[in-house]
C-alpha positions in Angstrom: 0.0 0.0 0.0 2.8 2.4 0.8 4.3 1.9 -2.7 0.9 2.6 -4.2 0.3 5.8 -2.2 3.8 7.1 -3.1 3.2 6.1 -6.7 -0.1 8.0 -6.8 1.3 11.1 -5.0 4.2 11.2 -7.4 1.9 10.9 -10.4 -0.3 13.7 -9.0 2.7 15.9 -8.4 3.8 15.4 -11.9 0.3 16.1 -13.2 0.2 19.3 -11.1 3.6 20.4 -12.4 2.3 20.4 -15.9 -1.2 21.5 -15.2 -0.4 25.0 -16.5 1.0 23.9 -19.8 -2.2 23.5 -21.7 -1.5 26.4 -24.1 1.8 24.7 -25.0 0.0 21.5 -25.6 -2.4 23.3 -27.9 0.5 24.7 -29.8 2.0 21.2 -30.2 -1.3 19.9 -31.6 -1.5 22.8 -34.0 2.1 22.2 -35.1 1.3 18.5 -35.6 -1.7 19.4 -37.7 0.5 21.6 -39.9 2.8 18.7 -40.7 5.1 18.2 -37.7 4.9 15.0 -35.8 2.7 14.9 -32.8 4.6 13.6 -29.7 1.8 13.7 -27.1 0.6 10.2 -27.7 3.8 8.3 -27.5 5.0 6.3 -24.5 7.7 7.8 -22.3 11.3 7.2 -23.2 12.1 5.3 -20.0 9.2 2.9 -20.3 10.2 2.3 -24.0 13.8 1.5 -23.0 12.6 -0.8 -20.2 10.2 -2.7 -22.5 12.6 -3.1 -25.4 15.7 -3.7 -23.3 14.2 -6.1 -20.8 12.3 -8.1 -23.5 15.4 -8.6 -25.6 17.6 -9.4 -22.6 15.3 -12.0 -21.1 14.3 -13.5 -24.4 17.9 -14.0 -25.5 18.7 -15.6 -22.1 15.8 -18.0 -22.2 16.1 -19.2 -25.8 19.9 -19.6 -25.4 19.4 -21.6 -22.3 17.2 -24.1 -24.1 19.4 -24.2 -27.2 16.9 -22.6 -29.6 18.7 -19.3 -30.3 19.3 -19.8 -34.0 15.7 -21.0 -34.7 14.2 -18.1 -32.7 16.3 -15.6 -34.7 14.4 -16.5 -37.9 11.1 -15.7 -36.3 12.4 -12.6 -34.7 13.5 -11.2 -38.1 10.0 -11.7 -39.5 8.4 -10.2 -36.4 10.6 -7.0 -36.7 9.8 -6.7 -40.4 6.1 -6.9 -39.8 6.2 -4.5 -36.9 8.2 -2.0 -39.0 5.6 -2.1 -41.7 2.8 -1.6 -39.2 4.7 1.3 -37.7 5.0 3.0 -41.2 1.3 2.4 -41.8 0.4 4.0 -38.5 2.1 7.2 -39.5 0.1 9.3 -42.0 3.2 10.8 -43.5 4.9 7.5 -44.1 1.8 5.4 -45.0 2.7 5.3 -48.8 6.1 3.7 -47.9 4.4 1.1 -45.7 1.8 0.3 -48.4 4.6 -0.2 -50.9 6.5 -2.5 -48.6 3.5 -4.8 -47.9 4.0 -6.8 -51.1 7.6 -7.9 -50.6 7.5 -8.0 -46.7 4.4 -10.2 -46.2 5.9 -13.3 -47.9 9.2 -12.7 -46.1 7.5 -12.6 -42.7 5.8 -15.9 -43.3 9.0 -17.4 -44.6 10.9 -16.3 -41.6 8.4 -17.6 -39.1 8.2 -20.9 -40.9 12.0 -21.1 -40.9 11.9 -20.7 -37.2 8.7 -22.1 -35.7 7.8 -24.4 -38.6 11.1 -26.2 -38.8 11.2 -26.4 -35.0 7.8 -28.1 -35.1 9.0 -30.6 -37.7 12.0 -31.4 -35.5 9.8 -31.7 -32.5 7.5 -34.2 -34.3 10.6 -36.2 -35.3 11.6 -36.3 -31.6 14.7 -34.3 -32.4 13.6 -31.6 -30.0 11.7 -31.7 -26.8 8.0 -31.1 -26.6 7.3 -27.4 -26.1 10.3 -26.1 -28.2 8.0 -24.7 -30.8 6.1 -22.6 -28.2 9.4 -21.2 -27.0 10.2 -20.0 -30.5 6.7 -18.6 -31.0 6.8 -16.9 -27.7 10.1 -15.2 -28.6 8.7 -14.1 -31.9 5.6 -12.6 -30.2 7.7 -10.9 -27.5 10.1 -9.2 -30.0 7.1 -8.3 -32.2 5.4 -6.6 -29.3 8.6 -4.9 -28.1 9.2 -3.4 -31.5 5.6 -2.1 -31.7 6.0 -0.7 -28.2 8.6 1.8 -29.3 5.9 4.2 -30.4 2.8 2.2 -29.5 1.9 1.9 -33.1 -0.4 -1.2 -33.1 -3.6 0.8 -33.7 -6.9 -0.2 -35.3 -6.2 2.1 -38.3 -2.8 0.7 -38.9 -4.2 -2.8 -38.9 -7.0 -1.8 -41.3 -4.5 -0.3 -43.7 -2.3 -3.4 -43.5 -5.3 -5.7 -44.3 -6.4 -3.5 -47.2 -3.0 -3.4 -48.7 -2.3 -7.1 -48.1 -5.5 -8.1 -49.7 -4.8 -6.1 -52.9 -1.2 -7.3 -53.1 -2.1 -11.0 -52.5 -4.9 -10.8 -55.1 -2.4 -9.6 -57.7 0.0 -12.4 -57.0 -2.8 -15.0 -56.9 -4.2 -13.7 -60.2 -0.8 -14.2 -61.7 -0.6 -17.7 -60.3 -4.0 -18.5 -61.8 -2.9 -17.1 -65.1 0.2 -19.2 -65.1 -1.8 -22.3 -64.5 -4.3 -21.4 -67.2 -1.6 -20.9 -69.7 0.0 -24.2 -68.6 -3.1 -26.3 -68.7 -6.0 -24.4 -70.3 -6.9 -24.0 -74.0 -5.0 -20.7 -73.8 -1.7 -22.6 -74.2 -2.7 -24.0 -77.6 -5.0 -21.2 -78.8 -3.5 -18.0 -77.5 -0.3 -18.2 -79.6 -2.1 -18.7 -83.0 -4.8 -16.1 -82.1 -2.2 -13.5 -81.2 -0.2 -14.3 -84.3 -3.3 -13.8 -86.5 -4.0 -10.4 -84.8 -0.4 -9.2 -85.3 -0.5 -10.3 -88.9 -3.9 -8.7 -89.5 -2.6 -5.4 -88.1 1.0 -5.2 -89.3 1.4 -7.5 -92.3 -1.9 -8.5 -93.8 -1.8 -11.1 -96.5 -5.1 -10.1 -98.3 -4.7 -8.4 -101.7 -6.7 -5.4 -100.5 -6.6 -5.3 -96.7 -8.9 -2.3 -96.2 -10.6 -3.6 -93.0 -7.5 -3.4 -90.8 -6.4 0.0 -92.3 -9.9 1.4 -91.8 -10.0 0.1 -88.2 -6.6 1.7 -87.4 -7.7 5.0 -89.0 -10.9 5.1 -87.1 -9.0 4.4 -83.8 -6.5 7.2 -84.5 -9.3 9.7 -85.3 -11.3 8.7 -82.2 -8.3 8.8 -79.9 -7.2 12.2 -81.3 -10.6 13.7 -80.5 -10.5 12.2 -77.0 -7.0 13.5 -76.5 -7.9 17.0 -77.6 -10.9 17.0 -75.3 -8.9 15.6 -72.4 -6.1 18.1 -72.6 -6.6 21.6 -71.1 -6.2 23.3 -74.5 -9.1 25.8 -74.0 -7.6 26.9 -70.7 -4.2 27.3 -72.1 -5.2 29.3 -75.2 -7.7 31.4 -73.3 -8.9 34.5 -75.3 -6.5 33.9 -78.2 -9.1 31.7 -79.9 -12.1 33.8 -81.1 -15.7 32.9 -80.9 -16.0 32.1 -84.7 -13.1 29.6 -84.4 -14.7 28.1 -81.3 -18.0 27.7 -83.1 -16.4 26.0 -86.1 -14.5 23.6 -83.9 -17.7 22.8 -82.0 -19.5 22.1 -85.3 -16.6 19.9 -86.4 -16.7 18.0 -83.1 -20.4 17.4 -83.5 -19.8 16.1 -87.1 -17.2 13.6 -85.8 -19.7 12.4 -83.2 -22.4 11.9 -85.8 -20.1 10.1 -88.3 -18.7 7.7 -85.6 -21.5 5.2 -86.0 -21.2 5.3 -89.8 -17.4 4.7 -89.5 -17.9 1.7 -87.3 -20.5 0.4 -89.7 -18.0 0.7 -92.6 -15.3 -1.1 -90.7 -17.7 -3.9 -89.7 -18.8 -4.2 -93.4 -15.2 -4.4 -94.6 -14.3 -7.1 -92.0 -17.4 -9.1 -93.1 -16.5 -8.7 -96.8 -12.9 -9.9 -96.3 -14.1 -12.8 -94.1 -16.8 -14.1 -96.4 -16.0 -13.1 -100.0 -13.5 -15.3 -102.0 -12.3 -12.2 -103.9 -13.0 -9.1 -101.8 -13.5 -5.8 -103.6 -13.5 -7.6 -107.0 -16.2 -5.2 -108.2 -13.9 -2.2 -107.9 -12.0 -1.0 -111.0 -8.6 -2.6 -111.5 -6.6 0.6 -111.1 -8.5 1.7 -108.0 -8.2 -1.8 -106.4 -4.4 -1.9 -107.0 -4.0 1.6 -105.6 -6.1 0.8 -102.5 -4.2 -2.5 -102.1 -0.8 -0.8 -102.2 -1.9 1.9 -99.8 -3.5 -0.7 -97.3 -0.4 -2.9 -97.4 2.1 0.0 -96.8 4.0 -1.1 -93.7 5.3 2.4 -92.8 1.7 3.8 -92.8 0.5 1.0 -90.5 3.4 1.5 -88.1 2.7 5.2 -87.9 -1.0 4.5 -87.2 -0.2 2.0 -84.5 2.4 4.4 -82.9 -0.3 7.1 -82.9 -2.8 4.8 -81.2 -0.3 3.8 -78.5 0.9 7.4 -77.9 -2.5 8.9 -77.8 -3.8 6.1 -75.5 -1.0 6.8 -73.1 -1.7 10.5 -73.1 -5.4 10.0 -72.5 -4.8 7.6 -69.7 -2.2 9.9 -68.0 -4.3 13.0 -68.3 -7.4 11.2 -67.1 -5.6 9.8 -64.1 -4.1 13.2 -63.2 -7.5 14.9 -63.4 -9.0 12.3 -61.1 -6.2 12.6 -58.7 -6.5 16.4 -58.7 -10.3 16.4 -58.3 -10.0 13.8 -55.5 -7.1 13.1 -53.2 -3.8 12.5 -54.8 -2.6 10.8 -51.7 -5.6 8.5 -51.6 -5.0 7.6 -55.3 -1.3 6.9 -54.5 -2.1 4.7 -51.5 -4.8 2.8 -53.5 -2.5 2.2 -56.4 0.7 1.3 -54.7 -0.4 -2.2 -53.5 -1.1 -3.3 -57.1 2.3 -1.9 -58.2 4.0 -3.7 -55.3 2.2 -7.0 -56.1 3.2 -6.6 -59.8 6.8 -6.1 -58.8 6.7 -9.2 -56.6 5.2 -11.2 -59.6 8.0 -9.9 -61.9 10.7 -10.8 -59.3 9.2 -14.3 -58.9 9.1 -14.8 -62.7 12.6 -13.5 -63.2 14.1 -15.7 -60.5 11.7 -18.6 -60.6 14.3 -21.3 -61.2 16.7 -20.5 -58.4 13.8 -19.7 -56.0 12.2 -23.1 -56.6 15.5 -24.9 -56.5 16.5 -23.2 -53.2 13.1 -24.1 -51.7 13.3 -27.7 -52.7 16.9 -27.9 -51.4 16.0 -26.6 -48.0 13.1 -29.1 -47.7 15.5 -32.0 -48.7 18.0 -31.0 -46.0 15.4 -31.5 -43.3 13.6 -34.6 -44.6 14.4 -38.1 -43.2 16.6 -40.0 -45.4 14.0 -42.7 -46.1 11.6 -40.0 -47.6 14.3 -38.2 -49.7 14.0 -40.3 -52.9 10.2 -40.1 -52.9 10.2 -36.4 -52.4 12.7 -35.9 -55.2 10.5 -37.9 -57.5 7.3 -36.0 -56.6 9.0 -32.6 -56.8 10.4 -33.4 -60.3 7.0 -34.4 -61.5 5.4 -31.3 -60.0 7.9 -29.0 -61.8 7.4 -30.9 -65.1 3.6 -30.6 -64.7 3.1 -27.1 -63.3 6.4 -25.3 -64.2 8.6 -23.1 -62.0 6.6 -20.0 -62.6 3.3 -21.4 -61.4 4.9 -23.1 -58.4 6.8 -20.0 -57.4 3.7 -17.8 -57.7 1.6 -20.3 -55.7 4.2 -20.4 -52.9 4.4 -16.6 -52.7 0.6 -16.4 -52.7 0.5 -18.9 -49.8 3.2 -17.1 -47.8 1.6 -13.7 -48.3 -1.8 -15.1 -47.4 -0.5 -16.6 -44.1 0.8 -13.2 -43.0 -2.5 -11.6 -44.1 -4.4 -14.1 -41.9 -2.3 -13.1 -38.9 -2.8 -9.4 -39.5 -6.5 -10.0 -40.1 -6.7 -11.9 -36.8 -5.1 -8.9 -35.0 -7.6 -6.5 -36.8 -10.6 -8.6 -35.7 -9.2 -8.7 -32.1 -8.8 -5.0 -32.2 -12.4 -4.5 -33.5 -13.8 -6.8 -30.8 -11.9 -5.0 -28.1 -9.8 -8.1 -27.2 -6.7 -6.2 -28.3 -6.7 -2.6 -27.0 -5.1 0.1 -28.9 -3.3 1.6 -25.9 -0.1 -0.3 -24.8 -0.9 -3.3 -27.0 2.7 -3.7 -28.0 3.8 -3.9 -24.3 1.0 -6.4 -23.7 2.2 -8.6 -26.6 5.7 -8.4 -25.4 4.7 -9.5 -21.9 2.6 -12.3 -23.2 5.4 -13.6 -25.4 7.9 -13.5 -22.5 5.4 -15.3 -20.2 5.0 -18.0 -22.9 8.7 -18.4 -23.4 9.3 -18.6 -19.6 6.5 -21.1 -19.1 7.6 -23.6 -21.8 11.3 -23.1 -21.1 10.6 -24.4 -17.6 9.4 -27.6 -19.2 12.7 -27.9 -21.1 14.9 -28.1 -18.0 15.6 -24.4 -17.4 16.4 -23.7 -13.8 13.6 -22.3 -11.5 15.5 -19.1 -11.0 15.7 -18.3 -14.7 12.1 -19.3 -15.4 10.8 -17.1 -12.6 13.0 -14.3 -13.8 11.3 -14.6 -17.1 7.8 -14.5 -15.6 8.7 -11.5 -13.4 10.2 -9.7 -16.4 7.0 -10.3 -18.4 5.0 -8.7 -15.6 7.4 -5.8 -15.4 7.4 -5.3 -19.2 3.6 -5.2 -19.4 3.0 -3.0 -16.3 5.8 -0.5 -17.1 4.8 -0.3 -20.7 1.2 0.3 -19.9 2.0 3.0 -17.3 4.5 4.6 -19.7 1.9 4.9 -22.5 -0.6 6.4 -20.0 1.9 9.0 -18.9 2.9 9.7 -22.4 -0.7 10.3 -23.5 -1.3 12.6 -20.6 2.0 14.5 -20.4 3.9 13.8 -23.6 6.9 11.6 -24.1 9.4 14.4 -23.3 7.9 15.3 -20.0 10.1 14.7 -16.8 8.4 11.5 -15.6 11.5 9.5 -14.5 10.8 9.8 -10.8 7.2 8.7 -11.2 8.1 5.8 -13.4 10.9 4.7 -11.0 8.5 4.6 -8.1 5.9 2.7 -10.1 8.5 0.3 -11.6 10.1 -0.2 -8.2 6.8 -1.3 -6.7 6.2 -3.6 -9.6 9.6 -5.2 -9.2 9.1 -5.7 -5.5 5.9 -7.5 -6.0 7.4 -9.8 -8.6 10.6 -10.4 -6.6 8.5 -11.2 -3.5 6.4 -13.7 -5.4 9.5 -15.3 -6.9 11.2 -15.5 -3.5 8.2 -17.3 -2.1 8.4 -19.8 -5.1 12.1 -20.4 -4.5 11.4 -21.0 -0.8 8.7 -23.5 -1.7 10.9 -25.3 -4.1 13.6 -25.8 -1.5 11.0 -27.0 1.0 9.6 -29.6 -1.4 12.8 -30.5 -3.2 13.9 -33.5 -1.0 10.5 -35.3 -1.4 10.0 -34.7 -5.1 10.9 -37.4 -7.6 11.3 -35.0 -10.5 12.1 -31.3 -10.4 10.5 -30.3 -13.7 6.8 -30.7 -12.6 7.5 -28.6 -9.5 9.2 -25.9 -11.6 6.3 -25.8 -14.0 3.8 -25.7 -11.2 5.6 -22.9 -9.4 6.0 -20.9 -12.6 2.3 -21.2 -13.3 1.4 -20.3 -9.7 3.6 -17.2 -9.7 2.1 -16.1 -13.0 -1.4 -16.4 -11.5 -0.2 -14.5 -8.4 1.2 -11.7 -10.4 -2.0 -11.4 -12.4 -3.9 -11.2 -9.2 -1.7 -8.4 -8.0 -2.3 -6.6 -11.3 -6.0 -6.9 -10.8 -5.8 -5.7 -7.2 -3.8 -2.6 -8.2 
């Protein structure tokens, strides 16, 4: 009780000392609204240092003690990468960077966690590792993930929503590419797409008909239509201003109306020409010989066709660019950028997979072969060879990346649903995850032969990390992360450490009292660790 009273008095004294600084806080908020970063909602520096430092120190000690340091490192890399992306997405100014990184980072996160926890699980199932090893690796991953998020307390509902939206778009792009690769591999597109595309290219660039008027008319109509669309899309009227008189404007308006009226007629002529060349054995045979030869030579001119195709491509790009810029200007350019970047990111991932499909698939198969039992190696090689021959490296690589990205998306979606339902609170959620991960590591490390002292130290550290992180976020929200709150935090943290140390001392005393009559020390250690965890939770609830 004395610690609690002192803690409360110190907190009240700090609050009183800053009670007359509200105008300054208003200035800070105004500055943040004008583009500077708002620092009033961040955790205090001391609490951040305690959460990050204590989490890393205890996690390294526990995973090293059970011999899982290298396996846990893989999962930690993925956890830090995902936390960094969520931190970028939580910052409005850095959101586009986070959105752009979702595509390449999501598969890497899943790959890192699988390399850590997944391979540990396989080794555990093969009895190469003790039962509970995978939970130690998962706990270390969660602990470091939470500690990274606790640096600025960035695990917010909005950041998770942005991550889900960007992840869905990126995953859809990669999945669509995988489906396309499979369709080309198995579907009728493999046998029909090539000839069809070849016929189209021949019809446009090098027609074999004596008088190929249909393709020439189609290109001409496309150029005229795109030219009108380009002129309408460009701000020519605004640029010229009063330099164009009313008579000229009236003539241009009449010409534009004439083009609109002749458009259906032009399309009808093109359709008729296509029908004549498709049905008639000798198209345009009713034309005079000289006129037919002239039209045939003009329609077969390769230079003219190339110019028309170049005009179509150039005008199409101009129209698309101008239309996109106009929409971005009328709406929000930032929103357009954020909405487009996931698709670009996914397309870049697809391009990278297609470019390096062979070494990617070979490396993946090699890693699997290294960890398979020797009796399964020949069968796996036979099946993998058949799969590559059947599906191809491109489809396999895209399907694997889709699966990896989807796994990370499921985790982020679970966090988002938890935040929506209130299971995961926005305030101090990073410290909560760090504490939960530490508690998981300590609990299962106690089943792997870790000494009671080390296991209890892990549980107490989890309690201190969670309580200190939560208190630091509360102080940071009320006073700002740069306020002088060290004394208050030391008093609060000291009380927390005393509670944890007292509970751990009782557990050690009980262990020594029951040691001589116990057949195995491991069950006692596990029971004491669980009891101390429950006691500390009771202390938290009482406070």
